[in-house]
C-alpha positions as CSV (number, residue, x, y, z in Angstrom):
1,M,0.0,0.0,0.0
2,T,1.2,3.5,-0.8
3,F,0.9,6.4,1.6
4,S,0.5,10.0,0.9
5,P,1.9,12.7,3.1
6,E,-1.4,14.6,2.9
7,K,-3.6,11.7,4.0
8,C,-3.9,10.1,7.4
9,P,-2.4,6.6,7.3
10,L,-5.1,5.3,9.6
11,C,-8.4,6.6,7.9
12,G,-7.2,8.0,4.5
13,E,-8.7,11.4,5.1
14,P,-6.7,14.7,4.7
15,N,-4.5,15.2,7.7
16,D,-4.0,19.0,7.3
17,C,-0.3,18.6,7.7
18,Q,1.4,21.9,7.2
19,S,4.6,20.2,6.1
20,A,2.8,18.3,3.4
21,T,1.2,21.3,1.8
22,Q,2.5,23.0,-1.4
23,S,2.1,26.5,0.2
24,D,5.2,28.8,0.1
25,C,4.4,30.1,3.6
26,K,4.7,27.1,5.9
27,G,4.4,27.6,9.6
28,P,4.4,25.1,12.3
29,C,2.0,22.2,11.9
30,W,-0.9,21.7,14.3
31,C,0.5,18.4,15.3
32,M,3.6,19.9,16.8
33,K,1.5,21.1,19.8
34,E,-0.2,17.6,20.3
35,I,0.8,14.5,22.3
36,F,-0.1,11.3,20.4
37,P,-0.9,8.3,22.6
38,P,1.5,5.4,22.0
39,E,-1.4,3.1,21.2
40,L,-2.4,5.4,18.4
41,L,1.1,5.6,17.0
42,A,1.4,1.8,17.1
43,R,-1.6,1.5,14.7
44,V,0.3,3.3,11.9
45,P,1.6,0.8,9.4
46,K,5.5,0.5,9.5
47,E,5.8,1.7,5.9
48,A,3.8,4.9,6.7
49,R,5.8,5.8,9.9
50,R,7.5,9.2,9.4
51,C,5.9,9.5,6.0
52,A,2.3,10.6,6.8
53,C,0.8,12.4,9.7
54,I,-2.3,11.1,11.8
55,C,-5.3,13.4,11.3
56,R,-7.1,15.4,14.0
57,R,-10.1,13.2,13.8
58,C,-8.2,10.0,14.5
59,L,-6.3,11.7,17.4
60,A,-9.7,13.0,18.9
61,E,-11.4,9.6,18.5
62,T,-8.4,7.9,20.4
63,R,-8.6,10.5,23.2
64,R,-12.4,9.9,23.5
65,Q,-11.9,6.2,23.7
66,N,-9.2,6.6,26.4
67,Q,-11.5,8.8,28.6
68,P,-12.4,7.0,31.9
69,D,-16.1,6.2,32.2
70,D,-17.7,8.2,35.1
């Protein structure tokens, strides 16, 4: 399987990675301010690691699943 730097390697949706855009004005990416749970990073296929960013939706979903039930 081929992975695109613009797509999340988990769901295939756009990841909004600032580094992957064609824009001349590249600032820091949104992901630089985030902490990604190890279990989420472990789901990324080996061939996509360090090639494609996880999207906000996948990060948020993992955080929701990790919330303790009250």
